[in-house]
N, C-alpha and C positions, 0 to 999 in steps of 0.2 A: 503494500500500500504506499510505498514511499517513492520519492522523486528521483528521476534520473534526468540528465541534460546533456545534450551534445556540446562539444567544445566549438565555439564559433571562431571563424577566420577573421582577419582584419577587414577583408572586403565585406564580409557579412555584417560585421559591427558597424562599418560605415554606412551600409544600406540601412541598417536599423536606425542609425543616428538621424539620417535624412528623413526617414519615414516618421520617426518620433517627432521631429520638429514640425512636420505637417499636422500630425495629430494634436500636438500641443496647442496649435493655433485654434482648434475647435473646442478647447477645453477651459472656457472661461469660468465655468462653475464646477470644475473638477473636484471630487471628493478628496479630502486630505487625510493623512494619518492623524490619529488622535493621541493625546498625551496618555500616559500610563494611568489606569484607573486605581484609585486608592480607597481605603476605607473612609466612609463618611461618619463623622461623629454627630449624633442626633441629640434629642432632648435628654435631660436627666430622668432617671427612673425614681419612682416614689420611695422605694426602700432598698437598702443594700442587702445582699444575701449571698451566701456561699453554700454549695452542696445542698441546694433545694432540688425541686423537680420542675420540669417544663411540660406543658400540655397545650394542644391546640384543638379547639372545637369550632368548626366553621372557620370564621376569619379571626376569632378571638384567641389571644395568647394568654395563658395562665402561667404565672411564676409562683411556685407553691413552696412555702416554708423555707427551710434551710437555716444556716447559722447567720445571725444578725450582727450588726456592728458592735464594737466595744471590746474591752479586754477580757471579758468573761466568757466569750465564745458560746454564747447561749443561743439555743434554737428559738425560732419565732413561729408565731401562728399566722403570720401575714400572708395573704394571697393578693397579688396585683394582677389585674387584667389590662390588656392592651388591645385597643381598637386600631388596626392599621390603616383603615380608611380615614377615620377622623384624627388619627395620630394622637389619641388621648388615652391616658392611663386612669383607671378607676380602681377602687377597692373591691375585691371579691370576697366571697364567704370565708371568714377566718377558719383555720383548722380547729378541730376540737381540743387539740393539745399542741404544744410547741415541739416541732419535729424537724430533724436534719437527717441527712444521709438517706433520702428517700427518692424513689423513682415513680413516675406516673405512667399510666397506661390508659388509652382511650378505647372503649368498646362501642362498636356500632356508630362511630363517628360522632358520638353525642355525650357519652358518659365517662367521666374521669374517675379513675380508681388510684388509690395509693395504698401501700402495704408496708408494715414494719417501720423501721427508722429508729433513731436514737432520740430519747426524750430529754428536754431541758438543757441545762448547762453541759459544757464539755465533760465527758466522763459519765454522763447519764446513761441509764440502762436502755436496752432495746425494748421494743414493744411488739406484741403480736397483733396489734390492732389493724384492721382493714377498713377502709372508708371509701365510699363513692359520693360524688358531688350530684346532689339532686338540684339541677339548675332551676327547675320550676319552683321548688320551695326555697331555693337560695340557701341551702345548708348541707352539711355533710352528714351522711347516713351511714351507720355501722354495717359492715358486711361480715361474712364468715371469717373469724380470726385465723391467723396462721397457726399451724400445729405447735410452733414454738416461737418465742420472741427472737426477732432478728433485726439487725440494722445493717445498712449497706448492701442489701440484696438487689438483684436485678428483677424488675417487674415488667412483663411484656404481654401484650394481647395478641393472640393468634386467632383471628376471627372474633368470636364472642367468648373465647376461652382464655383465662389468665394463667400465667406461669410466673412463679417466683423462684429465683435460683440464687444459691449462695448467701453470703453475708457473714455476720459475726453474731455470736451469742452474748451471754451476760458478761463475760470477761472482756469483750470488745477486742479480742486478739485471736482466739481460736477460730481458724478458717473452717467454714461449713460448706459442704458441697451438695446438700440435699436440694432437689428440685420438686416443687409442689405445683399441682394443677388444680384449678378451680373451674369446673364445668358450669355452663349456664344453669341458673336456678339451683345449683348444688348448695348444700348447707355446710359442707366441709371440704377441705383441700385433700387431695390424694397424692401419694408419693410416686414419682416417676424416676427414670434413670438418673443417677447422680452425675454431677459435673466431673469430667476426667481429672481436673485439678481444682481443688477447693479455692475460693477467693471471695472477696467482696469488692465493692466500688467498680465493677466492670461496666463498660459502655455496652449497651445491648439494644437490639432492634428486632422486630418481628417482620418476617418476609416470606411469602409463599409457603406458609406452613412450617417455617423454621425459625428458631430463635438463634440469632447471631450474636455471639459474645466476644468482646474485644478487651484484652488487657485486664486491668484490675489491680488489686493489691492484697497482700497477705500480711498477717500479724499487725493489724491496724494500729493498735495502741502500745505496742512493745517495740519491735524492731521491724518497721514497715519495709516491705519489699514490693516494688512495682513489677508487674508482669507484661509480657509482650505477646504471649501466645493467643491465638484466636480459635473459636470453636463454633460449630453449628449443631443445634439440637433439632432433629427431625421429629416433629410431633406425631407423624404417622407410624414411624418404625420405633419410636422411643429410643433412638440411638444418637450418639455424639460422633462427629467426625471433625478432624483438624482442618483448619483453614491456613492460608498463608500467614506466617508470623508478622506481626507489626514491625515496622522499621525501627521503633524504639519502645522501651517500656512506657506504660501509660496508665495512670489512675486518675481519680477525681475529675472525670469528663463525662459522667453518666447522664448529666442534664444537657450536655453540649454535643450530643450525637444526633444527626438528622439523616434522613434518606432523601436522595435527589436523583431521580431516574435510576440508573444501574449503580449509583454510587452511595456509599455510606461515608459521611463526612464527620470527622472527629476534631473538635476545636480545643486547643489548649490542654490543660490537665497537668499532672505531675509526672516527673521523670527522674526519680531518686537515683537510679543507676548512673545517670549522666550528671548527677550533682545539681539537677534543676528541679526544684520543687514547684516552680511556676514556669510554664512553657508557652512560648509564642508560636509553636508549630500548629499547622493544620495538616492532617493526614486524610487521604481518601482511599477507600477500599472499593474496588470494582467487583461487584458480586458475580458477574458472568465470567470474567477473566481470572478471578481469584488473584488479583495483584494489588499491591499498595503503591500509592504515589504521594510524594511530598508535594504539598500545595502551597500557594502564597501565604506568607506569615500573617498572623493576627495583628491588629493595631497595637497590642500591648500584651505583656505576659499575663496569662489568666489561668487560674486553677479553680475548679468548682463553678464555672460560669453556666449560664443558660444560653442555649442556641436554638434557633428556629428558622423556618423558611417561609417567605411569602413569594410564591412564584419561583423566580430564579434569583431572588435576593436573599442572601444569608444575613441573619441578624444576631446580635449578641447583646447580653446584658449580664449584670452581676459578676461575681467572681472576685478572687483575691489576687493582688499583684505582687506583694512583697512578704506578707505574713499570713497567719491563719484567720485574720479578720477581713471581711469583704471590703473592697475599696473602689471597685469600678462603678462610678456613678452614672454612666451614660449608656444609652443604646447605641450600638454601632451597626452599620450595614454596608454590604458590598454586593454588587451585581456579579453573578457567576457566569452568565452566558453572554457571548457576543462581545467580550472585552478582553484585551490583552493584559496579562498580569505577570509581574516578574516573579521567578522562582529564586530560592536562596542560592547563594554560592556565586563565586567569581571564577570564570574560566580563562582559557588562554587567549592571547591575541593572535588570531589566524585569519588570513584572507583566502578567498576562493575555497571556502570550506565545503566539504561534502559530509553528510551526516545521515545516520539511520538509527532507528530504535531497534535494539536487539535485547530481547527479554526485558530486564529491568534497567537497562542502560541506554543513554543517548551516546552513540559512539561517533566520533568526529575525527576527520583527517584533513590535512591541507596539502595541496599539490606540491608546494615548495618546502614542506616541512616533513620530517621523518616520523615524529611520535604518533601514537594512536591514543587519543584522549577519550576519556569516558566520564559521563556524568550519571551518578547513581540516582535514577528517578524516584526511587523509594525513599532514600535517605536525604536527597537534596544536597549532594555534595560531589565535587570533582575528585577523581582519583589523581594520584601523582603522575607527573609526566612520564616516568618510567614504569608505571604500574602495569601497562600492557606492552607486549613486544611490538617492535617496529615491524612494518610490513616488509616482506623480503625483497620486493621489487619497487624501487622508487620511481619517481617521474610523475607526470601530470595524471590527475584522476578525472575521468570523464563521467563517472556516475558511482553512486553508492546506494545500496538498498538492503532490505533484509526480508527474510521469510518469517521473522519472529524468533528464530532459533540461532541463526548465524548471520554474519555480515558478508556481503559480497561487494567488491569494488571492481570497477573497470579502469585499469590504468597500470602503469609500470610496463616494463618491457621484458620479454624473454631473454635469457642469456644468449648473447651472441648475435641478436638481431633487434630490430626496432618494432616488432610486432606487438601490438597491445594485447594484454592478457587479462583474464579473470582471476582475481585473488579472493579467497574466502578466509573468514576468521571465525573460529569457534570460540566464543567468549567464555564458555564454561571451562574448556580445557586450556584456553589462552594460547592457542596455536594458529599460526597462519599456514595456508596451503596455496601455493601457486597452482593455478588450474589451467583451463582451456584457453587457447588463443581464440580471438574473435574470428568469425568466418573470413576467409580470404577476400580482400577487396572492399570490405565494409569500411565506410568512412564516418568518422566522428560518431560512433554509436551511442545510443541512449540505453541505459540499463535500468530496468524496473523489475518489481516482484509483484506477482498477482496470481491468485488461485493456486498457491503453493508451488509456483514455478518461477524460474528466472526467465526474463524476456530481453531480447536485443532488438532495437529498432535502428536500422541503418539510415543514415542521412542520404537523401536522393542525390543522384549525380547529374551534372550538366553534360548534355551531349549536343554536338553541333549537327544540325539537320539543314543541310543546304546553307543558306546565309543566316538562318535562325538558330536559336538555342532551344533545346528541348529538355525539360526537367523530367527525369526518369524516377518513378516511384521507389521509395525505400522499402527494403524487405524486412519483415518481421520474423525473428527467430525465436525458438523456444529451446531451452536446455533440457534434453531428455534424461532419463534415469541412467543411461549409459555414459553420461558425461559429454555428449556431443550436441551440436546445435542443429535443430531441424528448421528448415524454412517452412513457414506455415501460412503466410499471407503477405500482402503488400498494402501499403497505405494508399487509399484511393486518391487522395489529393497530395501531391509531392510538396513538401515544405522543407526549407533549409533553416537550421538553428531553432527547431521547435523544442518545446517542453513536452514531457510525458509523465503520466501517473497511472496507477492501476490499484484496484482492490480485488476482492475475491470473485467479482463477476465481470469486470470490464476493464479495458485499457482505453485511455483517452490521450490523444495527441493534441497539443494546444499551441496555437500561434505559429510562428516561424515566418519565413519569407517566401513570397510567391515566385512564379517563373520570371516576372519582370523585375524582381529584386526588391519589391516594396513589401512593408511589413503587413502580413495578413492577419485577419482577426478570426480565422477559422478554427473550429473544433471538430475533431473526428473521433468517435467512440466505437470500440469493437466489443461486441458480446463475446466473452471468452468461451462460452459453452458452444455457440453456433459459428464462431468465427465470421460473423456478419458485421459490417460497418454501417454507421450512420454518420453523416457529415453535414456541416453548414453549407458546403458548396453545392450539395444536392438538395438544399432547402429542407433537410430533415431535422436539422438542429439550428438553433439561433446562433448568430455570430457572437464573438466576444464583445462586450460593451467597449465603446471607443475610449472610455475613461481609463481603462486599464493600461493603454499604451502597449509597450512591448512587455510581455509577461516575463517576470524574473523568477517566479516560484509557482509550483502547482502541487497540490496534495489531495488525495481522496480520503474523505471521512464520512461515514454514515451514508454511503451510496451517492455522495455529491462531490463534485469537483471544485476545489477552492483555488482560485487563480489570483495572483498578486502581481501587480506592477506599480504604476503610479496610484492605482486604487485597488481595492480588493472586492472580488465578486465570487458568489457561490452559484454553481450551475447544477441544476437537477435534471438529469437526462430523461427521467420519467415524465415529468411535467413540461420539459423543454423551457425552463425559466432560469433567468439570471437575476440574482438579488444582491445588492451591495452588502459587504461585510467590512469591518474595520481592518485597515492595514495595521501592521505593527506600529507601536508608538514612534513618534518622530525621533526620540532620543536613541531608539534601537536601530534605525536604518533598515535596509532591506534584509541582510543576512541570509541564512538558509532556513527553509521552512519544511518540516516533515510531519508525518502523522504519527500519533500514538493512541491507538484505539479510537475513541470518539473525540479526541482533542487534537489541536495543532500545537506544535512546538516550533519556536524560532530561536536560533542562536545568533547573537549580534557580536561581531568582533569589536564593534564600537563601544558597547557597554560591557562587554565580556559577561553578559547575563544570558540565561535561558528564560524565554518568555513563553507563556502558554495561553491558549484560548479554547473554550468550548464553543464552537460555532453554532 
């Protein structure tokens, strides 16, 4: 699904420059790159709180209980509700007792439940109490109590059934792994399969009949140890299975976990193993891919905060910044979709970069530089320059791509001649393998990966036909299992200096120069299953919008082609529509853009940062 590009000659570059100058004259209202989007600080919240609960019913947000302000670290009964339309806070029904270390679950999109928790001041006992909010009466009503008193357990609703997992008992330190289930209209909880590793303070969500559990803490009041393991409980089979381990240990984020599409987002929390009781990290877990990604940092270090979503906007309130007393007085918000956001870490200064995502790493190379750099997408940090071996054959790199398991680059030369070769890198074994030469006679090839295979697109050739020149179509090759290239099709509309990208179903060739040497705005897409093409030249697809100018990057995400030049546009081949999307921020420049699952990544040699966008 990653980008490959041919290497342009000086003559081609000059033709592009002339064509671009013509296009620029038509672009008085050209869309421009936007500045980087940051967190927005909103109004003050009515009450400070730490380690409370978060619930949403309809549009209304409920912040429930938790530890209040002051040196006594006392729990509170306060419930604050927030109307996002009016942007107004009001007092909700107070809890029947002061509670902290609680989680909330919503049943039927209307009824809020809480269970267990610690009572009163710090050191107070756990409770077995279970409560549901009767919004019609405006008060909390007692439900069936837990079999034993617990604090810090995870409460999740799967449909109309509640599950309570883990926590601590009367000594506030012995880790408990029991899992209890409350069926609809039941008067008592019943025991289910225990947690594989006992804990409390885990972040938890319910999804597709499964309870997903992330991190947590052991020995809460004695020698606390934060955890990084993650688990899924299947309510149908009553079994636990391990998920991908978190990039860092994490606790005290149980009210700051939200679901957004295929992602579970966890904001802030504690990371005792790294010596950080208050974290500014945000991590995302992709449920379908079972991978973790480090995401843009929070506006401040927060432990025990509340988080929720309104549409595509993530919002935060509450939490502690420097000690065990809550201190964050404001609501914070940040849009997640359609904006470029900087990721942590500072990378190398590299020009003419080629990049691809391989497993959990963004791997990057430069034509004039030897190192193989990599950015750990899960942990959000760069490896050392000599962390990965140098590629065995140096020289210009014409393309880089990945099948998700290994890196493939087109560049370097075979020993003893100038023939361009394919080189592959197994990031798990950390070994390079010089491979196949490109097919004989192919010019400035484009390398892409799609449908589990590697593809080469040869740049077309100019041939003299009498007194005129004819542009002969480029050939498309596929690498077969025997390790040789098969010629499978040709591009219907010849283009010089085009871009190309692919995903699991299609290959698209974007832009390039036409036979007359002028910049073309065409797009050609091939269905990989049928090897059939559609093109703008045949009036089957709409041409690239003029505002893009000469495309500099293209990447396929979610079945759509994202093209960037002077402006950014997304193309949907199914509906045959182009829609504008933001270019990378002006401080980042053009850089190199690749796909990582459902998001775009850009590396800028200007800022030495990795930028991301969910388009």
